[in-house]
C-alpha positions as CSV (number, residue, x, y, z in Angstrom):
1,M,-110.6,131.8,141.8
2,V,-110.9,134.6,139.3
3,Q,-107.1,134.6,138.7
4,K,-107.1,130.8,138.2
5,T,-110.0,131.0,135.8
6,F,-108.2,133.8,133.8
7,F,-105.0,131.7,133.4
8,T,-107.1,128.6,132.5
9,L,-108.8,130.7,129.8
10,L,-105.5,132.1,128.6
11,S,-104.0,128.6,128.3
12,F,-107.0,127.4,126.4
13,L,-106.7,130.3,123.9
14,V,-102.9,129.7,123.4
15,I,-103.4,126.0,122.9
16,N,-106.2,126.5,120.4
17,S,-104.2,129.2,118.5
18,L,-101.5,126.6,117.9
19,I,-103.7,123.8,116.4
20,S,-103.7,125.7,113.1
21,I,-101.4,128.1,111.2
22,Q,-102.9,131.3,109.8
23,I,-101.8,131.9,106.2
24,I,-102.4,135.4,105.0
25,N,-102.2,136.0,101.3
26,N,-103.0,139.4,99.9
27,G,-105.4,140.1,102.8
28,S,-107.1,136.7,102.5
29,L,-107.0,134.4,105.5
30,I,-106.5,130.6,105.3
31,N,-106.5,128.5,108.5
32,L,-104.3,125.5,107.9
33,E,-105.1,122.9,110.5
34,I,-102.1,120.9,111.8
35,S,-104.2,117.8,111.6
36,E,-104.7,118.5,107.9
37,M,-101.0,119.1,107.4
38,E,-100.3,115.6,108.7
39,K,-102.2,114.2,105.7
40,Y,-99.8,115.9,103.2
41,E,-96.9,114.1,101.7
42,Q,-94.2,113.8,104.4
43,I,-90.5,114.2,103.6
44,K,-87.4,113.4,105.7
45,I,-84.3,115.5,106.0
46,Q,-81.1,115.3,108.0
47,T,-79.4,118.3,109.6
48,T,-76.1,118.9,111.3
49,R,-75.5,122.0,113.4
50,D,-72.9,123.5,115.7
51,K,-75.0,124.5,118.8
52,D,-73.0,126.2,121.5
53,G,-69.8,124.2,120.5
54,K,-71.6,120.9,120.3
55,I,-72.5,119.1,117.0
56,K,-76.1,118.2,116.8
57,D,-77.4,115.7,114.2
58,D,-81.2,115.6,113.8
59,E,-83.7,113.8,111.6
60,W,-86.8,115.9,110.7
61,I,-90.0,114.7,109.1
62,G,-92.5,117.3,107.8
63,I,-94.1,119.1,104.9
64,S,-92.2,121.2,102.4
65,I,-93.1,124.8,102.2
66,Q,-93.4,124.4,98.5
67,E,-96.1,121.7,99.1
68,I,-98.0,124.0,101.3
69,L,-97.9,126.8,98.7
70,K,-99.1,124.4,96.1
71,K,-102.0,123.2,98.3
72,T,-103.0,126.7,99.0
73,S,-102.5,128.0,95.4
74,I,-100.1,130.7,96.5
75,D,-97.5,131.8,94.0
76,D,-97.5,135.5,93.7
77,F,-95.2,136.8,96.4
78,D,-91.6,137.9,97.0
79,N,-91.1,136.9,100.7
80,L,-92.8,134.7,103.2
81,K,-92.9,136.1,106.8
82,F,-93.1,133.5,109.5
83,S,-94.3,134.6,113.0
84,S,-94.6,132.6,116.2
85,A,-97.0,133.0,119.1
86,D,-94.2,134.6,121.2
87,N,-93.4,137.4,118.6
88,Y,-90.4,135.6,116.9
89,M,-90.3,136.5,113.2
90,A,-88.2,135.4,110.2
91,R,-88.4,135.9,106.5
92,L,-87.5,133.7,103.5
93,S,-87.5,135.0,100.0
94,K,-89.0,133.1,97.1
95,E,-85.5,132.4,95.8
96,Q,-84.5,131.0,99.2
97,I,-87.5,128.8,99.4
98,E,-86.8,127.4,95.9
99,K,-83.1,126.9,96.7
100,E,-83.0,125.7,100.3
101,F,-86.2,123.5,100.3
102,P,-87.4,124.4,103.8
103,I,-90.0,122.3,105.6
104,I,-92.4,122.6,108.5
105,A,-91.2,119.8,110.8
106,L,-93.9,117.7,112.6
107,Q,-91.4,115.1,113.9
108,R,-87.9,115.2,115.3
109,N,-85.8,112.1,115.6
110,G,-88.8,109.9,115.4
111,K,-90.9,111.8,118.0
112,K,-94.0,113.8,117.1
113,L,-93.6,117.5,118.0
114,N,-96.3,119.2,120.1
115,A,-98.3,121.8,118.3
116,D,-96.4,124.6,120.0
117,N,-93.0,123.0,118.9
118,I,-93.6,122.5,115.2
119,R,-90.9,124.5,113.5
120,L,-89.5,125.8,110.2
121,I,-86.4,124.0,109.2
122,V,-84.1,125.5,106.6
123,P,-81.2,123.0,106.2
124,N,-78.5,125.3,104.9
125,M,-79.3,128.4,106.8
126,R,-78.5,129.4,110.4
127,D,-81.0,128.2,112.9
128,M,-82.0,131.7,113.8
129,F,-84.4,131.2,110.8
130,W,-85.7,127.9,112.3
131,I,-88.7,129.5,113.9
132,Q,-90.6,127.4,116.5
133,G,-94.3,127.4,117.3
134,I,-95.3,128.9,113.9
135,A,-98.6,130.7,114.3
136,K,-98.8,132.8,111.1
137,I,-97.3,132.8,107.5
138,E,-97.8,136.0,105.5
139,T,-97.0,136.6,101.8
140,E,-95.2,139.9,101.1
141,K,-94.3,141.9,98.1
142,E,-90.7,143.1,98.3
143,N,-90.3,146.5,99.9
144,Q,-87.1,147.3,98.2
145,F,-84.7,149.7,100.0
146,D,-83.3,151.8,97.2
147,C,-79.8,153.3,97.3
148,P,-80.0,155.9,100.1
149,K,-79.4,159.6,99.4
150,Y,-77.3,160.0,102.5
151,I,-74.9,157.6,104.3
152,Y,-73.5,158.3,107.7
153,T,-70.6,156.5,109.5
154,A,-72.2,155.1,112.6
155,E,-69.1,155.1,114.8
156,I,-68.6,158.8,114.3
157,I,-72.2,159.5,115.4
158,L,-71.9,157.3,118.4
159,K,-68.6,158.8,119.6
160,E,-70.5,162.1,120.0
161,K,-72.9,160.4,122.5
162,P,-72.2,159.5,126.1
163,L,-71.5,155.8,126.5
164,K,-74.1,154.3,128.7
165,K,-73.4,151.8,131.4
166,N,-76.0,149.1,131.6
167,P,-78.4,150.6,129.0
168,T,-81.9,149.7,130.1
169,P,-83.0,146.9,130.3
170,F,-79.6,145.2,129.9
171,T,-76.9,144.8,132.5
172,R,-73.2,144.1,132.7
173,C,-72.5,145.9,129.4
174,V,-72.0,149.3,127.9
175,G,-73.5,150.8,124.8
176,Y,-76.1,153.1,123.4
177,H,-79.8,153.1,122.8
178,F,-80.5,152.3,119.1
179,R,-82.4,155.6,118.7
180,D,-79.2,157.5,119.7
181,L,-77.8,156.4,116.3
182,L,-80.8,157.7,114.3
183,I,-82.6,160.5,116.0
184,K,-80.5,163.4,114.9
185,N,-80.6,162.6,111.2
186,V,-83.9,160.8,110.7
187,P,-87.0,163.0,110.6
188,N,-89.5,160.2,111.3
189,L,-88.6,157.2,113.4
190,S,-91.3,154.8,112.3
191,G,-91.9,152.0,109.8
192,E,-89.6,149.3,108.6
193,I,-85.9,149.5,109.1
194,L,-83.3,147.4,107.3
195,L,-80.5,145.9,109.3
196,I,-77.6,143.9,108.0
197,A,-75.1,141.9,110.0
198,E,-71.4,141.5,109.3
199,D,-72.1,138.0,107.8
200,G,-74.5,139.6,105.3
201,V,-77.7,138.3,106.8
202,S,-80.4,141.0,106.4
203,H,-83.4,141.7,108.5
204,K,-86.3,144.1,108.2
205,F,-88.0,145.1,111.5
206,D,-90.8,147.5,112.3
207,Y,-89.4,150.2,114.5
208,E,-92.3,150.5,117.0
209,Q,-92.8,146.8,117.3
210,F,-89.2,145.6,117.6
211,L,-86.7,148.5,117.8
212,S,-88.0,151.5,119.8
213,E,-86.4,150.0,123.0
214,A,-83.4,148.4,121.3
215,V,-79.8,149.0,122.4
216,L,-76.4,148.7,120.7
217,I,-74.1,146.8,123.0
218,K,-70.4,147.8,122.5
219,D,-68.1,144.8,122.1
220,G,-64.6,146.1,121.4
221,E,-64.9,148.0,118.1
222,K,-68.2,146.3,117.1
223,Y,-71.8,146.5,118.1
224,H,-74.5,143.9,118.8
225,L,-78.2,144.9,118.6
226,K,-80.4,143.6,121.3
227,S,-84.0,144.4,122.1
228,S,-86.4,143.5,124.9
229,Q,-89.2,143.7,122.3
230,M,-88.0,140.6,120.4
231,P,-86.8,137.0,121.4
232,A,-83.1,136.7,121.9
233,G,-82.8,134.6,118.8
234,M,-83.6,137.6,116.7
235,W,-80.8,139.8,118.1
236,I,-78.1,140.8,115.6
237,K,-74.4,140.2,116.3
238,N,-71.9,142.6,114.6
239,L,-74.3,145.1,113.1
240,A,-72.9,146.3,109.8
241,F,-75.5,148.5,108.2
242,V,-78.8,150.2,109.0
243,Q,-81.2,151.9,106.6
244,I,-84.4,153.9,107.2
245,E,-86.0,155.6,104.3
246,N,-83.3,157.3,102.3
247,R,-80.7,157.4,105.0
248,G,-78.1,154.7,105.6
249,F,-75.7,154.2,108.6
250,V,-72.5,152.2,108.0
251,F,-70.5,150.5,110.7
252,G,-67.0,150.8,109.2
253,N,-65.5,148.1,111.4
254,C,-67.8,145.6,109.7
255,I,-68.0,146.9,106.2
256,E,-64.7,148.4,105.0
257,D,-65.4,149.7,101.6
258,W,-68.1,151.0,99.3
259,N,-67.9,148.2,96.9
260,S,-68.6,145.5,99.5
261,L,-71.7,147.5,100.7
262,K,-72.8,148.1,97.1
263,E,-72.6,144.3,96.4
264,I,-74.6,143.4,99.5
265,M,-77.3,145.9,98.7
266,K,-77.2,145.5,94.9
267,W,-77.0,149.2,94.4
268,K,-76.2,150.7,91.0
269,I,-75.6,154.4,92.0
270,P,-71.9,155.2,92.6
271,Q,-72.0,158.6,94.3
272,L,-73.1,159.1,97.9
273,L,-72.6,162.0,100.3
274,I,-71.0,161.0,103.6
275,L,-72.4,163.7,105.8
276,N,-70.0,163.1,108.7
277,K,-67.0,163.5,106.5
278,V,-68.5,165.8,103.9
279,T,-67.1,163.6,101.2
280,I,-68.4,162.4,97.9
281,L,-67.7,158.7,97.3
282,T,-66.7,158.2,93.7
283,D,-64.0,155.5,94.2
284,Y,-65.4,152.1,94.8
285,N,-62.4,151.1,96.9
286,H,-62.6,154.2,99.2
287,R,-62.6,153.1,102.8
288,F,-65.4,154.4,105.0
289,L,-63.3,155.4,108.0
290,K,-59.9,156.2,106.4
C-alpha cells in the first residue's frame, strides 16, 4: 500500500509539473500555464523530415517562441535553454529564433497534444532540437568560449590509452571513457564543456550533469559520444571538437585544417601550440594530423 501511494503521488507531481512551463529570466520565475498558452495567437506550420529512412510530413499548430517572449516581456538574452522533465536539453540562440521561427506545438495533424507531449518545433533544424515535454525555458547570456591557449589532437591522446571493450554502461562496442581524453591535460574537470559535431552543430553540456559518465564509441576512424546521463537524442555522432576552459581537443578525421576550425569557432588568433606535435600553427591550411 505504501509503494502504491508513493507511485500515485509521484504520478501526480509529474502531471502537475507539466500543466505549466517554468520560464526563468535573469533569476525571475514565470509560470506559463499551458491553458493560458492556448489563448495566444495560434500559427500553423508544415514540416517534412527523414525519420529512419521514412519521410514524415506533419502539420503543427502552436505558439511562436517570439510571441511567448513578447507576452513575457523578455528581450535581453543571447540563448534560450529548453529543458524537459526527463533531462533532455537543447539551446537556441537569439539569431536562430529570429531566423527559424520556432513554435511550441500544441497540436499535431489535427490532434491536441497531451501536456507531456507539447514540443518545440524548429522547422529548418534537425529534430534533435525538437524537445518534447518542455518543462523549463531559461534565458542565458552567451558564455563565449574564446580561442584556446592549447589544442591537442584527440586521436593521438586516445591511441595512448587502452581501447575498452563494452565501456560501461554500453555493450557491443569498443571505445574510451570521455574523461580518458581530458584527464591528463585538464586540471579541473567541471563546468561547461563545448562539443562540436562534424556537421558543425555545437552543444554546451555541464560535465557533472551530462558528461562524467560519457563514453567515446569508436566507429572506424571516428567517435560518437554517448552518455547514460542524457537522453539518446542528445548523443553526438562524429565528434569533431571539444573545449574546456582554455584547452581544445581536435578530432582530425572530422576537422582537417585549422581554417575550417577557425571558421566554425569564429576565432581571430592565428597561432596555437599543438602540444602533441610540439608545433606552432601559423599556416591556416596546415592539416592537424599530417
